[in-house]
C-alpha positions in Angstrom: 51.2 79.0 93.6 51.8 80.2 90.0 52.9 83.6 89.3 52.4 84.6 85.5 54.6 87.6 84.6 53.6 87.9 80.9 52.6 85.9 78.0 55.0 84.2 75.8 55.7 86.0 72.6 54.0 83.2 70.4 51.2 82.5 72.9 48.8 84.4 70.3 50.1 82.1 67.7 47.4 79.3 66.5 48.2 75.8 66.4 48.1 75.8 62.4 50.5 78.6 62.2 52.8 76.8 64.8 52.7 73.5 62.4 53.3 75.6 59.3 56.6 77.1 60.8 57.6 73.4 62.2 57.2 71.9 58.6 59.1 74.6 57.1 62.2 73.7 59.1 64.8 71.4 57.4 63.5 68.4 59.5 59.7 69.1 58.6 59.5 67.0 55.4 61.0 64.1 57.3 58.7 64.5 60.3 55.6 64.5 58.0 56.9 61.5 56.0 57.3 59.4 59.0 53.9 60.3 60.2 52.1 59.4 57.0 54.0 56.0 57.1 53.2 55.1 60.6 49.9 56.9 62.0 47.8 57.8 59.0 47.5 54.3 57.5 45.9 53.0 60.8 43.3 55.5 61.0 42.4 55.4 57.3 42.2 51.4 57.6 39.9 51.8 60.7 37.6 54.5 59.1 37.0 53.4 55.6 38.0 49.4 55.5 36.3 48.8 59.0 33.7 51.3 58.8 34.3 53.1 62.0 33.1 56.5 60.9 31.3 57.0 64.4 31.1 55.1 67.6 27.8 53.2 68.3 28.1 52.9 72.0 27.6 55.7 74.7 29.8 56.4 77.8 33.6 56.5 78.0 34.0 53.2 79.2 32.2 51.5 76.4 33.4 53.9 74.0 37.1 52.9 75.1 36.2 49.4 74.8 35.0 49.7 71.3 37.9 51.7 70.3 40.3 48.9 71.7 38.2 46.1 70.0 38.7 47.9 66.6 42.4 48.1 67.4 42.6 44.6 68.3 41.2 43.7 64.9 43.4 45.8 63.0 46.4 44.2 64.8 45.2 40.7 64.4 44.8 41.3 60.6 48.3 42.8 60.5 49.8 39.7 62.0 47.8 37.5 59.6 48.6 39.4 56.5 52.4 39.3 57.4 52.8 35.8 57.8 52.9 35.5 61.7 50.7 32.2 61.5 53.1 30.6 58.9 56.1 31.5 61.0 54.5 29.9 64.1 53.6 26.9 62.1 57.2 26.3 60.8 58.5 26.6 64.5 56.3 23.9 65.7 
């Protein structure tokens, strides 16, 4: 059972307003810089370089498989471009 005594004072605040307030803190610029360096390039690569602007399959299971396939291709390319195969060849 849950008993709600009242709304939190920020409950009416929109998500965009919360994010603006979060960015305006001292740690905000560092948080945004870290996000642009880690997350955004992956989605940009998948969307523009791989052409994943929409999914072609229907159903959650098929869509999940298609998403994982695109991510697999992305990760294999990262390994190939960063010299993983060359490092393995030197070890043999």
